Structures are given as C-alpha cells and as structure tokens.
C-alpha positions as CSV (number, residue, x, y, z in Angstrom):
1,M,17.7,67.6,-26.0
2,S,19.4,64.9,-24.1
3,E,22.6,63.4,-25.3
4,T,22.8,59.8,-26.3
5,T,25.8,57.5,-26.2
6,S,24.9,55.5,-29.3
7,S,27.2,55.8,-32.3
8,H,26.0,57.0,-35.6
9,T,26.9,55.6,-39.0
10,R,27.7,57.6,-42.1
11,R,24.7,55.9,-43.8
12,A,22.4,57.0,-41.0
13,F,23.7,60.6,-41.2
14,L,23.3,60.7,-45.0
15,R,19.7,59.4,-44.6
16,T,19.0,62.2,-42.1
17,A,20.7,64.8,-44.2
18,A,18.7,63.8,-47.2
19,T,15.5,64.0,-45.1
20,A,16.5,67.6,-44.0
21,G,17.3,68.5,-47.6
22,A,13.9,67.3,-48.8
23,A,12.3,69.6,-46.2
24,V,13.1,72.5,-48.4
25,I,11.2,70.8,-51.2
26,S,8.3,69.5,-49.0
27,P,7.9,70.3,-45.3
28,Q,5.2,67.6,-45.1
29,F,7.8,65.0,-46.2
30,L,10.0,66.2,-43.3
31,K,7.2,65.9,-40.8
32,E,6.4,62.3,-41.8
33,A,10.1,61.3,-42.0
34,L,10.9,62.8,-38.6
35,A,7.8,61.2,-37.1
36,S,9.0,57.8,-38.3
37,A,12.6,58.4,-37.1
38,I,11.5,58.9,-33.5
39,T,11.9,55.2,-32.9
40,C,15.5,55.3,-34.2
41,S,18.4,57.0,-32.5
42,R,18.2,60.7,-33.1
43,P,21.3,62.4,-34.6
44,N,21.9,66.1,-34.1
45,L,21.0,68.3,-37.1
46,V,23.1,71.3,-37.9
47,F,22.4,73.6,-40.8
48,F,25.4,75.8,-41.6
49,L,24.9,78.7,-44.0
50,G,28.1,80.6,-44.9
51,E,27.8,84.3,-45.5
52,G,29.5,85.5,-48.6
53,I,31.5,82.3,-49.3
54,R,31.5,80.7,-52.8
55,W,31.4,77.0,-53.3
56,D,35.1,77.0,-54.4
57,E,36.5,79.0,-51.5
58,S,37.6,76.1,-49.4
59,S,40.4,73.7,-49.6
60,L,37.9,70.9,-49.5
61,A,36.7,72.1,-52.9
62,G,40.2,72.0,-54.2
63,N,41.3,75.6,-53.6
64,N,45.0,75.6,-53.0
65,L,45.2,79.3,-52.0
66,L,42.8,79.1,-49.1
67,H,43.2,76.8,-46.1
68,T,39.9,76.2,-44.4
69,P,40.5,73.2,-42.0
70,N,37.3,73.7,-40.0
71,I,35.0,74.0,-43.0
72,D,36.9,71.0,-44.5
73,R,36.3,68.9,-41.5
74,I,32.6,69.7,-41.4
75,G,32.4,68.7,-45.1
76,R,34.3,65.5,-44.6
77,E,32.2,64.4,-41.6
78,G,28.9,65.6,-43.0
79,V,27.3,66.3,-46.3
80,V,28.6,68.6,-49.0
81,F,26.2,70.0,-51.7
82,R,28.3,70.4,-54.8
83,N,25.4,71.7,-57.0
84,A,23.2,74.0,-55.0
85,F,21.6,77.3,-55.9
86,V,19.8,80.1,-54.1
87,I,16.6,81.6,-55.6
88,N,17.4,85.1,-54.3
89,A,20.9,86.4,-53.5
90,L,19.6,88.9,-50.9
91,C,20.0,87.9,-47.2
92,L,16.4,88.1,-45.9
93,P,14.6,86.6,-49.0
94,S,17.2,83.8,-49.2
95,R,16.8,82.9,-45.6
96,A,13.0,83.1,-45.8
97,T,13.2,80.7,-48.8
98,I,15.4,78.3,-47.0
99,L,13.3,78.2,-43.8
100,S,9.9,78.1,-45.6
101,G,10.6,76.1,-48.7
102,M,8.7,78.8,-50.7
103,Y,9.8,81.3,-53.3
104,S,10.6,84.7,-51.8
105,H,7.8,86.5,-53.7
106,A,5.3,84.0,-52.2
107,T,6.4,84.7,-48.6
108,G,6.5,88.5,-49.1
109,A,10.3,88.6,-48.4
110,V,11.5,90.4,-51.5
111,D,14.1,92.8,-50.1
112,N,16.3,93.3,-47.0
113,Q,14.5,96.4,-45.7
114,H,10.7,96.2,-45.6
115,S,9.9,92.5,-45.9
116,K,7.9,90.7,-43.2
117,V,6.8,87.1,-43.6
118,P,3.3,86.4,-42.3
119,D,3.0,84.5,-39.0
120,S,0.8,81.9,-40.7
121,F,3.6,80.6,-42.9
122,P,5.0,77.3,-41.6
123,I,8.8,77.0,-41.5
124,V,11.0,73.9,-41.3
125,T,12.1,74.5,-37.8
126,D,8.5,74.3,-36.6
127,L,8.4,70.7,-37.9
128,I,11.7,69.8,-36.4
129,R,10.8,71.2,-33.0
130,D,7.4,69.4,-33.1
131,S,9.4,66.2,-33.6
132,G,11.1,66.7,-30.2
133,Y,14.3,68.6,-31.2
134,E,15.5,71.8,-29.6
135,I,16.0,74.7,-32.0
136,A,18.6,77.4,-32.0
137,F,19.4,80.3,-34.3
138,V,22.9,81.7,-34.1
139,G,24.3,84.6,-36.1
140,K,23.0,87.3,-38.3
141,S,19.4,87.0,-39.6
142,H,18.0,90.1,-41.4
143,V,14.8,88.1,-40.8
144,E,11.8,89.8,-39.3
145,G,8.3,88.6,-38.6
146,A,7.3,85.0,-38.6
147,L,10.8,83.7,-39.1
148,M,12.3,85.3,-36.0
149,D,9.3,85.8,-33.8
150,R,8.9,82.0,-33.6
151,Y,9.8,80.0,-30.6
152,W,13.5,79.3,-30.5
153,D,15.1,77.3,-27.6
154,Y,18.3,79.2,-27.9
C-alpha cells in the first residue's frame, strides 16, 4: 500500500475504527463501508490482539503497579474497547470468531488441536484486501485451514 502525506483527524480514525469493529458483527457492512471510503484518504488499520493480557493490566487502565508505555500510547492515539468480551477463551476458536464474525461452533473451530475452518467461510481480511489494502499476519496463530491458507501480503 502506498504511503500518503495527508494528515488524519481523530474523528476520521474513530469512524474507521467503528467501521472495522462493525465488521465483526457484519462483514457485509464492512464491505460497503470500505467501498464508500475509497474516495476518502485511507488510514492504516491495525488490529492488535494481546495474548494473555487482561483489560486492567496496563497503566492506561489505571494499573499503578504495571508500566506499559507502548500499550498506553497505542490506546491514547487509537481506540480502546473498555467493555469487550470473547466468545471462546481458547486461542484458535477465539481467533476464528474474530476473523469470521461467526460463533466458533459455526466455523468448526472448537478446540486448539483438531479444528479446521472450511475454505468457503469469508473472513474480514478478505473484505479489507478486496478494498485495496495489503494484509499482514504477524505472531502466533494456532489457526489452520481457511484462516491461514488465505492470501496474506506479509
């Protein structure tokens, strides 16, 4: 994706973040919103999923024992979800739910060992890529099948 020199406002970022958040609820909504946003300047989208960190384990959340300046900066400059939940606390089912917007039992990802999501299931990164973005996956996945066999730019 080419870099742009335009500045982004907090309001534009919040609008984009809300659009990305709505994708978990409705991938069709994301597709339509991203298609209409092509005429606007295109911000970078970063989805950061912390492994094994609770909501209150950052100084941004008011924890005085832990100092997390980098996480705090991401929160100050971006969006912080203060009331978010996972459907399944296991790695693979949780990631499958986040990427597909579907319950883990509907995708077939019900455990960390033998689950494989069918290739026919759409995932949110397909919609984002179809809107002209480059897609990267960095870090641990525990995700097999459709979720990791998809095309990733990086």
